[in-house]
C-alpha positions in Angstrom: -0.4 -0.4 0.0 2.6 2.0 0.5 7.1 2.4 -1.2 8.9 5.0 -0.1 11.6 6.4 -1.6 14.3 4.8 0.6 12.3 1.5 0.0 13.0 2.1 -3.8 16.5 2.6 -3.5 17.4 -0.2 -0.7 15.4 -2.5 -2.7 15.4 -1.2 -6.0 12.0 -1.4 -7.3 9.9 1.8 -8.1 6.5 2.4 -6.6 4.7 1.2 -9.5 6.2 -2.1 -9.5 5.0 -2.8 -5.8 2.0 -1.2 -4.7 -1.2 -3.4 -5.5 1.3 -5.8 -6.9 3.5 -7.7 -4.7 3.8 -8.8 -1.4 6.4 -8.6 1.1 7.5 -12.5 -0.4 9.5 -10.5 -3.0 11.9 -9.0 -0.6 13.2 -12.2 0.9 15.6 -15.2 -0.4 13.9 -18.1 -2.6 15.3 -20.3 0.7 13.0 -18.4 3.1 10.0 -17.7 1.4 10.6 -21.8 0.9 11.0 -22.5 4.8 8.4 -19.8 5.4 10.4 -17.3 7.1 8.4 -14.5 5.5 4.5 -15.9 7.6 6.5 -16.7 11.0 7.8 -13.1 11.1 4.1 -12.3 10.3 3.2 -14.4 12.9 5.3 -12.9 15.8 4.6 -9.4 15.2 0.5 -10.2 15.1 1.6 -12.5 18.4 3.8 -10.1 20.6 3.5 -6.7 18.7 6.6 -6.8 16.6 9.0 -8.5 14.6 12.0 -7.8 14.8 15.2 -9.1 13.9 18.4 -9.5 11.2 17.5 -11.3 7.7 18.8 -11.4 4.3 17.4 -9.7 2.5 16.3 -9.7 -1.8 16.6 -6.6 -4.4 14.8 -5.8 -7.7 18.5 -7.2 -9.0 19.2 -10.5 -6.9 21.9 -9.5 -4.9 20.7 -10.0 -1.3 22.1 -7.9 2.0 21.9 -8.2 5.2 19.0 -6.0 7.5 17.8 -5.3 10.3 13.8 -5.2 10.3 11.0 -4.1 12.4 7.9 -5.2 11.2 4.7 -4.1 13.1 1.0 -4.8 12.6 -1.0 -1.7 11.1 -4.6 -2.1 13.2 -7.8 -1.1 12.5 -10.0 1.5 15.1 -11.2 -1.6 16.7 -7.8 -3.6 17.4 -7.8 -5.9 14.2 -4.8 -6.5 12.6 -5.1 -4.9 8.7 -1.4 -5.2 7.5 1.7 -4.0 8.8 4.3 -1.9 8.6 8.3 -2.9 7.6 10.8 -0.7 8.2 14.8 -2.1 7.1 17.7 -0.8 7.1 20.8 -2.3 5.6 23.5 -3.0 7.8 25.9 -5.5 5.6 28.6 -2.8 6.6 27.8 -3.1 10.1 28.1 -6.7 10.2 31.3 -6.5 7.9 32.9 -4.3 10.0 32.3 -6.2 13.1 33.7 -9.9 11.8 36.9 -7.3 10.8 37.0 -5.9 14.2 36.5 -9.7 15.9 39.6 -10.9 13.7 41.5 -7.9 14.2 40.8 -8.4 18.2 41.6 -12.9 17.7 45.0 -11.7 16.2 46.4 -9.4 18.7 45.2 -12.3 21.5 47.4 -14.3 20.1 50.0 -12.0 20.2 49.6 -11.0 23.4 49.9 -14.0 23.9 52.2 -15.3 21.3 54.7 -13.3 23.1 57.4 -14.4 26.0 57.2 -10.7 27.3 54.5 -9.7 30.4 52.8 -7.3 28.5 49.4 -4.8 30.3 47.2 -2.4 28.5 46.0 0.8 30.6 44.1 3.5 30.2 45.1 7.0 30.4 44.2 7.1 33.9 46.6 4.1 34.6 43.7 1.3 34.7 45.0 -1.6 33.7 43.3 -2.8 30.7 44.2 -6.3 29.2 46.5 -8.5 30.6 48.5 -11.4 29.1 49.1 -14.8 30.4 52.9 -14.2 31.3 52.0 -11.4 33.1 49.8 -13.2 35.2 52.5 -16.0 35.7 54.7 -13.1 37.1 52.0 -10.8 39.1 51.1 -13.8 40.6 47.7 -12.4 40.0 45.0 -13.4 37.7 43.7 -11.9 34.8 40.2 -11.1 36.1 42.5 -9.5 39.2 44.7 -7.8 37.0 41.6 -5.6 34.7 40.6 -2.5 36.3 43.2 -2.6 39.3 45.9 0.7 39.4 48.8 -0.7 36.7 51.4 1.5 39.1 49.9 -1.6 41.9 52.6 -3.9 39.9 56.0 -1.9 40.3 58.3 -1.2 43.6 58.4 2.6 42.6 54.6 3.4 41.3 55.3 7.0 40.8 58.2 6.5 38.2 55.1 3.2 36.7 52.5 7.0 36.6 55.1 8.7 35.1 55.8 6.0 32.2 52.2 6.0 31.7 52.8 10.0 31.2 55.2 10.0 29.4 53.7 7.5 27.1 50.3 9.5 25.9 53.4 12.6 26.1 56.2 11.1 23.3 53.5 8.5 21.9 56.1 5.6 22.6 58.4 4.6 25.3 62.0 2.9 24.9 64.4 1.7 27.6 62.3 2.9 30.3 63.2 0.2 33.5 60.5 -0.5 36.0 60.9 -3.4 38.6 
């Protein structure tokens, strides 16, 4: 019944292609239609007041993308469902970036853990945000105990440890700065 400019740009259908001619199954992949996803989405929306989720969507040209969709029932004055309102947002880039971030985190974690040196990262205030297993062994404290505690607590000269953090923040890096 309604096809706005955002829907046209996202899916590639002109209003005259869909208004009064098509139902939302054209936006689903063939596999999702065969598996009954459109019906399950509508049933959930009718039962709970909305369906919300990330689903694979299909454009007019046949390409697919991941979309976050919200499907809500439209009701008449008596509260009877007379249709649905569908809002879609392409989240393909968000999903791709999340996957890249997760892979980067796994890589960074593997670099930290494979290092024979104790490694701690802190925030600008000197609160430990991450450690490797070698740090746990060296300090005798678990990762859970270390994260959230003060960096300077684990050195014989706490003020010198604090100065190391200030120096890194000021200079960008520190080399040959000895702490015990």
